[in-house]
One Martini backbone bead per residue (centre of mass of N, CA, C, O) as a GRO file, in nm:
protein
  362
    1MET     BB    1   0.416   1.517  -1.163
    2PRO     BB    2   0.096   1.527  -1.190
    3ARG     BB    3  -0.127   1.602  -1.408
    4SER     BB    4  -0.388   1.769  -1.481
    5VAL     BB    5  -0.751   1.712  -1.504
    6SER     BB    6  -1.007   1.808  -1.697
    7ARG     BB    7  -1.375   1.867  -1.643
    8ALA     BB    8  -1.461   1.993  -1.891
    9ASN     BB    9  -1.729   1.870  -2.049
   10GLY     BB   10  -1.778   1.624  -1.897
   11ARG     BB   11  -1.879   1.274  -1.966
   12ALA     BB   12  -2.015   1.007  -1.850
   13PRO     BB   13  -2.018   0.694  -1.893
   14PRO     BB   14  -2.161   0.408  -1.893
   15ARG     BB   15  -2.237   0.213  -1.617
   16ARG     BB   16  -2.063  -0.060  -1.478
   17PRO     BB   17  -1.992  -0.296  -1.294
   18VAL     BB   18  -1.760  -0.396  -1.097
   19ARG     BB   19  -1.517  -0.649  -1.164
   20ARG     BB   20  -1.336  -0.908  -1.157
   21ALA     BB   21  -1.039  -1.016  -1.239
   22ARG     BB   22  -0.982  -1.140  -1.607
   23GLY     BB   23  -0.711  -0.977  -1.669
   24ARG     BB   24  -0.467  -0.738  -1.785
   25GLU     BB   25  -0.638  -0.524  -1.952
   26ARG     BB   26  -0.745  -0.407  -1.696
   27ALA     BB   27  -0.811  -0.156  -1.519
   28ARG     BB   28  -0.801   0.043  -1.249
   29ASP     BB   29  -1.127  -0.002  -1.066
   30LEU     BB   30  -1.016   0.046  -0.760
   31ILE     BB   31  -1.065   0.264  -0.479
   32VAL     BB   32  -0.902   0.280  -0.161
   33ILE     BB   33  -0.981   0.471   0.146
   34GLY     BB   34  -0.801   0.600   0.430
   35ALA     BB   35  -0.915   0.773   0.731
   36SER     BB   36  -0.903   1.017   0.998
   37ALA     BB   37  -0.764   1.236   1.137
   38GLY     BB   38  -0.817   1.498   0.909
   39GLY     BB   39  -0.986   1.359   0.666
   40VAL     BB   40  -1.216   1.538   0.564
   41GLU     BB   41  -1.041   1.754   0.418
   42ALA     BB   42  -0.876   1.556   0.242
   43LEU     BB   43  -1.131   1.441   0.098
   44ARG     BB   44  -1.244   1.701  -0.018
   45ARG     BB   45  -0.996   1.772  -0.194
   46LEU     BB   46  -0.980   1.514  -0.356
   47THR     BB   47  -1.275   1.489  -0.481
   48ALA     BB   48  -1.262   1.772  -0.622
   49ASP     BB   49  -1.038   1.625  -0.849
   50LEU     BB   50  -1.231   1.438  -0.959
   51PRO     BB   51  -1.371   1.310  -1.229
   52PRO     BB   52  -1.668   1.222  -1.390
   53ASP     BB   53  -1.496   0.980  -1.563
   54LEU     BB   54  -1.421   0.781  -1.361
   55ARG     BB   55  -1.314   0.428  -1.381
   56ALA     BB   56  -1.357   0.417  -1.068
   57GLY     BB   57  -1.427   0.296  -0.768
   58VAL     BB   58  -1.506   0.441  -0.437
   59VAL     BB   59  -1.372   0.361  -0.111
   60VAL     BB   60  -1.453   0.479   0.225
   61VAL     BB   61  -1.270   0.520   0.530
   62LEU     BB   62  -1.384   0.652   0.825
   63HIS     BB   63  -1.340   0.730   1.144
   64LEU     BB   64  -1.590   0.642   1.398
   65ALA     BB   65  -1.816   0.665   1.609
   66PRO     BB   66  -2.070   0.440   1.684
   67GLY     BB   67  -2.294   0.706   1.737
   68ALA     BB   68  -2.240   0.847   1.484
   69ALA     BB   69  -2.299   1.090   1.245
   70SER     BB   70  -2.283   1.084   0.884
   71GLY     BB   71  -2.199   1.357   0.643
   72LEU     BB   72  -1.989   1.273   0.416
   73PRO     BB   73  -2.143   1.228   0.140
   74ALA     BB   74  -2.243   1.526   0.127
   75ILE     BB   75  -1.962   1.656   0.126
   76LEU     BB   76  -1.838   1.509  -0.127
   77GLY     BB   77  -2.080   1.576  -0.330
   78ARG     BB   78  -2.020   1.896  -0.305
   79SER     BB   79  -1.706   1.896  -0.387
   80GLY     BB   80  -1.779   1.736  -0.662
   81ALA     BB   81  -1.865   1.524  -0.956
   82LEU     BB   82  -1.931   1.298  -0.746
   83ALA     BB   83  -2.120   1.072  -0.622
   84ALA     BB   84  -2.246   1.002  -0.277
   85SER     BB   85  -2.261   0.720  -0.048
   86HIS     BB   86  -2.364   0.491   0.147
   87ALA     BB   87  -2.307   0.192   0.199
   88ARG     BB   88  -2.458  -0.119   0.086
   89ASP     BB   89  -2.556  -0.418   0.105
   90ARG     BB   90  -2.488  -0.571  -0.192
   91GLU     BB   91  -2.353  -0.355  -0.357
   92SER     BB   92  -2.264  -0.239  -0.636
   93LEU     BB   93  -1.980  -0.149  -0.833
   94LEU     BB   94  -1.916   0.184  -0.953
   95PRO     BB   95  -1.808   0.386  -1.157
   96GLY     BB   96  -1.792   0.716  -1.034
   97HIS     BB   97  -1.830   0.634  -0.715
   98ILE     BB   98  -1.900   0.704  -0.368
   99TYR     BB   99  -1.817   0.493  -0.086
  100VAL     BB  100  -1.935   0.505   0.252
  101ALA     BB  101  -1.879   0.407   0.560
  102PRO     BB  102  -2.072   0.327   0.807
  103PRO     BB  103  -2.141   0.337   1.118
  104ASP     BB  104  -2.041   0.050   1.270
  105ARG     BB  105  -1.911  -0.064   0.984
  106HIS     BB  106  -1.780  -0.277   0.787
  107VAL     BB  107  -1.617  -0.266   0.455
  108VAL     BB  108  -1.626  -0.496   0.189
  109VAL     BB  109  -1.502  -0.699  -0.078
  110SER     BB  110  -1.737  -0.927  -0.274
  111ASP     BB  111  -1.798  -1.037  -0.566
  112GLY     BB  112  -1.840  -0.713  -0.670
  113VAL     BB  113  -1.941  -0.643  -0.372
  114LEU     BB  114  -2.070  -0.496  -0.098
  115ARG     BB  115  -2.001  -0.548   0.260
  116LEU     BB  116  -2.158  -0.557   0.573
  117THR     BB  117  -2.006  -0.557   0.908
  118SER     BB  118  -1.996  -0.662   1.269
  119GLY     BB  119  -1.717  -0.700   1.326
  120PRO     BB  120  -1.436  -0.680   1.475
  121ARG     BB  121  -1.232  -0.474   1.591
  122GLU     BB  122  -0.978  -0.266   1.436
  123ASN     BB  123  -0.769  -0.048   1.564
  124LEU     BB  124  -1.023   0.058   1.755
  125ALA     BB  125  -1.215   0.007   1.482
  126ARG     BB  126  -1.566   0.088   1.352
  127PRO     BB  127  -1.458   0.141   1.096
  128ALA     BB  128  -1.191  -0.017   0.912
  129ILE     BB  129  -0.935  -0.034   0.691
  130ASP     BB  130  -0.798  -0.317   0.667
  131PRO     BB  131  -1.044  -0.484   0.565
  132LEU     BB  132  -1.077  -0.344   0.299
  133PHE     BB  133  -0.791  -0.379   0.183
  134ARG     BB  134  -0.782  -0.691   0.192
  135SER     BB  135  -1.021  -0.746   0.010
  136ALA     BB  136  -0.933  -0.596  -0.232
  137ALA     BB  137  -0.669  -0.763  -0.273
  138ARG     BB  138  -0.819  -1.029  -0.322
  139GLU     BB  139  -1.025  -0.937  -0.558
  140HIS     BB  140  -0.816  -0.724  -0.740
  141GLY     BB  141  -0.533  -0.691  -0.701
  142GLY     BB  142  -0.368  -0.515  -0.949
  143HIS     BB  143  -0.658  -0.324  -0.965
  144VAL     BB  144  -0.565  -0.165  -0.707
  145ILE     BB  145  -0.608   0.139  -0.499
  146GLY     BB  146  -0.422   0.253  -0.220
  147VAL     BB  147  -0.512   0.491   0.041
  148VAL     BB  148  -0.336   0.716   0.270
  149LEU     BB  149  -0.427   0.934   0.523
  150SER     BB  150  -0.495   1.110   0.759
  151GLY     BB  151  -0.379   1.005   1.097
  152LEU     BB  152  -0.389   0.797   1.356
  153LEU     BB  153  -0.173   0.573   1.398
  154ASP     BB  154  -0.201   0.226   1.196
  155ASP     BB  155  -0.440   0.221   1.011
  156GLY     BB  156  -0.358   0.047   0.688
  157SER     BB  157  -0.078  -0.076   0.680
  158ALA     BB  158  -0.141  -0.374   0.628
  159GLY     BB  159  -0.333  -0.336   0.390
  160LEU     BB  160  -0.125  -0.205   0.198
  161LEU     BB  161   0.054  -0.451   0.193
  162SER     BB  162  -0.146  -0.629   0.061
  163ILE     BB  163  -0.177  -0.472  -0.205
  164ARG     BB  164   0.133  -0.495  -0.290
  165ARG     BB  165   0.141  -0.802  -0.299
  166ALA     BB  166  -0.099  -0.816  -0.522
  167GLY     BB  167  -0.012  -0.552  -0.727
  168GLY     BB  168  -0.080  -0.297  -0.629
  169VAL     BB  169  -0.137   0.037  -0.543
  170ALA     BB  170   0.045   0.284  -0.351
  171VAL     BB  171  -0.093   0.574  -0.170
  172VAL     BB  172   0.060   0.858  -0.004
  173GLN     BB  173   0.052   1.099   0.209
  174GLU     BB  174   0.227   1.349   0.296
  175PRO     BB  175   0.309   1.395   0.611
  176GLU     BB  176   0.356   1.717   0.590
  177ASP     BB  177   0.042   1.748   0.472
  178ALA     BB  178  -0.077   1.633   0.722
  179LEU     BB  179  -0.249   1.692   1.002
  180TYR     BB  180  -0.191   1.371   1.056
  181ALA     BB  181   0.097   1.162   1.037
  182ASP     BB  182   0.086   0.866   1.133
  183MET     BB  183  -0.037   0.695   0.905
  184PRO     BB  184   0.167   0.760   0.680
  185ARG     BB  185   0.421   0.679   0.827
  186HIS     BB  186   0.344   0.382   0.881
  187ALA     BB  187   0.284   0.302   0.594
  188LEU     BB  188   0.588   0.350   0.499
  189ALA     BB  189   0.734   0.160   0.715
  190ILE     BB  190   0.556  -0.112   0.638
  191ALA     BB  191   0.475  -0.083   0.304
  192GLY     BB  192   0.509   0.152   0.155
  193ALA     BB  193   0.537   0.318  -0.177
  194ASP     BB  194   0.464   0.444  -0.509
  195HIS     BB  195   0.314   0.719  -0.387
  196VAL     BB  196   0.407   1.051  -0.273
  197VAL     BB  197   0.169   1.307  -0.193
  198LYS     BB  198  -0.014   1.565  -0.222
  199ILE     BB  199  -0.341   1.641  -0.214
  200ALA     BB  200  -0.333   1.835  -0.469
  201ASP     BB  201  -0.213   1.572  -0.657
  202MET     BB  202  -0.402   1.317  -0.633
  203GLY     BB  203  -0.658   1.323  -0.820
  204SER     BB  204  -0.488   1.302  -1.095
  205LEU     BB  205  -0.339   1.049  -1.022
  206LEU     BB  206  -0.577   0.856  -0.991
  207ASP     BB  207  -0.682   0.883  -1.268
  208GLU     BB  208  -0.436   0.786  -1.421
  209LEU     BB  209  -0.417   0.511  -1.284
  210SER     BB  210  -0.701   0.409  -1.378
  211ARG     BB  211  -0.588   0.436  -1.695
  212GLY     BB  212  -0.271   0.342  -1.710
  213LYS     BB  213  -0.056   0.608  -1.726
  214VAL     BB  214   0.085   0.510  -1.448
  215LYS     BB  215   0.359   0.398  -1.316
  216PRO     BB  216   0.497   0.262  -1.065
  217MET     BB  217   0.710   0.445  -0.811
  218ALA     BB  218   0.921   0.367  -0.584
  219HIS     BB  219   0.963   0.531  -0.270
  220GLU     BB  220   0.989   0.258  -0.127
  221THR     BB  221   1.103  -0.012   0.001
  222GLU     BB  222   0.972  -0.303  -0.005
  223ARG     BB  223   0.814  -0.503   0.233
  224ARG     BB  224   0.904  -0.840   0.255
  225LEU     BB  225   0.688  -1.028   0.401
  226THR     BB  226   0.599  -1.306   0.559
  227PRO     BB  227   0.338  -1.475   0.538
  228ALA     BB  228   0.101  -1.559   0.752
  229GLU     BB  229  -0.032  -1.859   0.896
  230GLY     BB  230  -0.275  -2.043   0.989
  231GLY     BB  231  -0.389  -2.288   1.170
  232ALA     BB  232  -0.542  -2.592   1.152
  233SER     BB  233  -0.756  -2.497   1.401
  234GLY     BB  234  -0.801  -2.166   1.352
  235GLU     BB  235  -0.587  -1.992   1.415
  236PRO     BB  236  -0.424  -1.737   1.416
  237PRO     BB  237  -0.173  -1.583   1.307
  238GLY     BB  238   0.108  -1.732   1.432
  239HIS     BB  239   0.158  -1.671   1.784
  240PRO     BB  240   0.160  -1.667   2.094
  241SER     BB  241   0.124  -1.422   2.334
  242PRO     BB  242   0.159  -1.238   2.641
  243PHE     BB  243  -0.102  -1.110   2.541
  244SER     BB  244  -0.416  -0.945   2.583
  245CYS     BB  245  -0.712  -0.869   2.492
  246PRO     BB  246  -0.874  -0.558   2.553
  247GLU     BB  247  -1.179  -0.657   2.481
  248CYS     BB  248  -1.184  -0.999   2.572
  249GLY     BB  249  -0.908  -1.152   2.695
  250GLY     BB  250  -0.768  -1.288   2.493
  251VAL     BB  251  -0.535  -1.428   2.311
  252LEU     BB  252  -0.265  -1.298   2.135
  253TRP     BB  253  -0.156  -1.311   1.817
  254GLU     BB  254   0.167  -1.313   1.654
  255ALA     BB  255   0.285  -1.153   1.372
  256GLU     BB  256   0.537  -1.148   1.179
  257GLY     BB  257   0.780  -0.909   1.094
  258ASN     BB  258   0.961  -0.592   1.040
  259GLY     BB  259   1.099  -0.567   1.314
  260SER     BB  260   0.853  -0.358   1.474
  261THR     BB  261   0.661  -0.517   1.297
  262LEU     BB  262   0.321  -0.584   1.403
  263ARG     BB  263   0.044  -0.831   1.450
  264PHE     BB  264  -0.262  -0.856   1.634
  265GLU     BB  265  -0.473  -1.152   1.719
  266CYS     BB  266  -0.764  -1.291   1.803
  267ARG     BB  267  -0.990  -1.544   1.783
  268VAL     BB  268  -1.230  -1.355   1.724
  269GLY     BB  269  -1.074  -1.076   1.564
  270HIS     BB  270  -0.920  -0.892   1.712
  271ALA     BB  271  -0.716  -0.612   1.600
  272TYR     BB  272  -0.349  -0.506   1.591
  273GLY     BB  273  -0.128  -0.276   1.586
  274SER     BB  274   0.133  -0.168   1.760
  275GLU     BB  275   0.012   0.123   1.820
  276SER     BB  276  -0.275   0.046   1.896
  277LEU     BB  277  -0.198  -0.134   2.143
  278ALA     BB  278  -0.034   0.078   2.299
  279ALA     BB  279  -0.269   0.280   2.325
  280ASP     BB  280  -0.463   0.103   2.474
  281GLU     BB  281  -0.283   0.026   2.713
  282SER     BB  282  -0.248   0.323   2.818
  283GLY     BB  283  -0.546   0.363   2.876
  284LYS     BB  284  -0.560   0.121   3.087
  285ILE     BB  285  -0.355   0.244   3.284
  286GLU     BB  286  -0.512   0.503   3.341
  287GLU     BB  287  -0.764   0.378   3.456
  288ALA     BB  288  -0.626   0.228   3.686
  289LEU     BB  289  -0.504   0.473   3.827
  290TRP     BB  290  -0.776   0.615   3.887
  291ALA     BB  291  -0.891   0.382   4.051
  292ALA     BB  292  -0.670   0.381   4.273
  293LEU     BB  293  -0.705   0.676   4.362
  294ARG     BB  294  -0.999   0.650   4.459
  295ALA     BB  295  -0.948   0.432   4.662
  296VAL     BB  296  -0.727   0.572   4.848
  297GLU     BB  297  -0.900   0.820   4.914
  298GLU     BB  298  -1.128   0.681   5.053
  299ARG     BB  299  -0.960   0.530   5.261
  300ALA     BB  300  -0.859   0.801   5.390
  301ALA     BB  301  -1.135   0.913   5.467
  302LEU     BB  302  -1.227   0.672   5.649
  303SER     BB  303  -0.991   0.681   5.844
  304ARG     BB  304  -1.054   0.967   5.949
  305ARG     BB  305  -1.324   0.912   6.055
  306LEU     BB  306  -1.244   0.678   6.250
  307ALA     BB  307  -1.047   0.866   6.415
  308SER     BB  308  -1.271   1.068   6.514
  309ARG     BB  309  -1.459   0.853   6.656
  310ALA     BB  310  -1.238   0.760   6.856
  311ARG     BB  311  -1.190   1.030   7.000
  312GLU     BB  312  -1.471   1.070   7.097
  313ASP     BB  313  -1.437   0.780   7.267
  314ARG     BB  314  -1.147   0.768   7.388
  315HIS     BB  315  -0.945   0.604   7.156
  316ALA     BB  316  -0.633   0.671   7.108
  317LYS     BB  317  -0.500   0.423   6.967
  318THR     BB  318  -0.711   0.390   6.737
  319ALA     BB  319  -0.672   0.673   6.624
  320ALA     BB  320  -0.375   0.636   6.553
  321ARG     BB  321  -0.409   0.411   6.353
  322PHE     BB  322  -0.592   0.557   6.150
  323ASP     BB  323  -0.402   0.793   6.094
  324GLU     BB  324  -0.176   0.607   5.967
  325GLN     BB  325  -0.354   0.502   5.734
  326ALA     BB  326  -0.420   0.764   5.609
  327ALA     BB  327  -0.132   0.866   5.544
  328GLU     BB  328  -0.060   0.641   5.361
  329HIS     BB  329  -0.284   0.685   5.151
  330GLU     BB  330  -0.199   0.989   5.095
  331ARG     BB  331   0.078   0.910   4.975
  332ALA     BB  332  -0.023   0.745   4.751
  333ALA     BB  333  -0.198   0.959   4.614
  334VAL     BB  334   0.042   1.147   4.544
  335THR     BB  335   0.183   0.953   4.352
  336LEU     BB  336  -0.053   0.906   4.152
  337ARG     BB  337  -0.090   1.205   4.076
  338GLY     BB  338   0.194   1.229   3.956
  339LEU     BB  339   0.157   1.017   3.728
  340LEU     BB  340  -0.106   1.182   3.602
  341GLY     BB  341  -0.074   1.493   3.647
  342ALA     BB  342  -0.243   1.573   3.908
  343PRO     BB  343  -0.378   1.760   4.119
  344PRO     BB  344  -0.415   1.827   4.428
  345SER     BB  345  -0.603   1.765   4.683
  346HIS     BB  346  -0.721   1.877   4.970
  347ALA     BB  347  -0.627   1.615   5.131
  348THR     BB  348  -0.318   1.614   4.988
  349ALA     BB  349  -0.171   1.896   5.009
  350ARG     BB  350  -0.031   1.855   5.283
  351VAL     BB  351   0.122   1.600   5.215
  352ARG     BB  352   0.292   1.718   4.984
  353GLU     BB  353   0.448   1.929   5.161
  354ARG     BB  354   0.592   1.702   5.348
  355VAL     BB  355   0.707   1.482   5.114
  356VAL     BB  356   0.782   1.718   4.908
  357PRO     BB  357   0.994   1.902   4.782
  358ALA     BB  358   0.967   2.227   4.697
  359GLU     BB  359   1.120   2.200   4.412
  360HIS     BB  360   0.890   1.963   4.309
  361VAL     BB  361   0.663   2.148   4.303
  362ARG     BB  362   0.399   2.242   4.080
   0.00000   0.00000   0.00000
């Protein structure tokens, strides 16, 4: 259990920009943190325990809706001793400062500065965690600490694996301690971790890791996956899959993983972990089912209207044909509503009573 670090009478030393690794003597001077659902409270509690003389710069990605306003820097700045602000393009990284990804922008590390991009969404998100983690691993190698907190689906898992491959340290919130355990659980399953701790213990651990006082202690056996290489003509890593990109319709390329661990990326750059892709496909299926339900119920209503008009004109056979069509579409609507878990409409309630046994009616 990491010991607590007192902040009493702490005075931060003069700050110099964080530079790229140039030797083994440098401490771990970059902490990258990813969070999603339930992440605001976890981040608030974590940053409250970071000391004013923290030797590392901290970059945070929290999933946000594209048009959302973000008050996270103000929340984190009030929570602890470190100043916090939205990251700015080409901004130098300073130790003891918290940089928060702004809405609808990825934040990455490049040549010792932060870069903001409007690149393709990854794992259904922009900002996404994986781009930050990958760039941190590439630029800082073993001098970076990656942290995965509360959240849904699996963003951050592939990026945390990149950090571990580069020799960095992986820290994951205990799933049972997280408000939403998906992200920590997937991170452990895909990347493993050097430290798995409750949020109450994480601040002091990160401080000690940044000072080189704590050696990584593998909590999980590290998944040593073979890095996938892109093709000579600029294709994404891996090989073409039978799946299309949910965002642009292009072919998704599948990067081999360990067991059920897969990563998908299209030529444009939209990328998905297995859980993120499955969640998006589930959403698309539901959208398609609702569209089909609307279409068959409108067709049923039209057929009923045409049958009524035919009877008014004393065309009995035509009216009977339209009645049959309406009944067929109403039966289809009952089936679709059952798949969607939706209550019957006024038009299909009578059909449901006729075609579904009473003991199966919800």
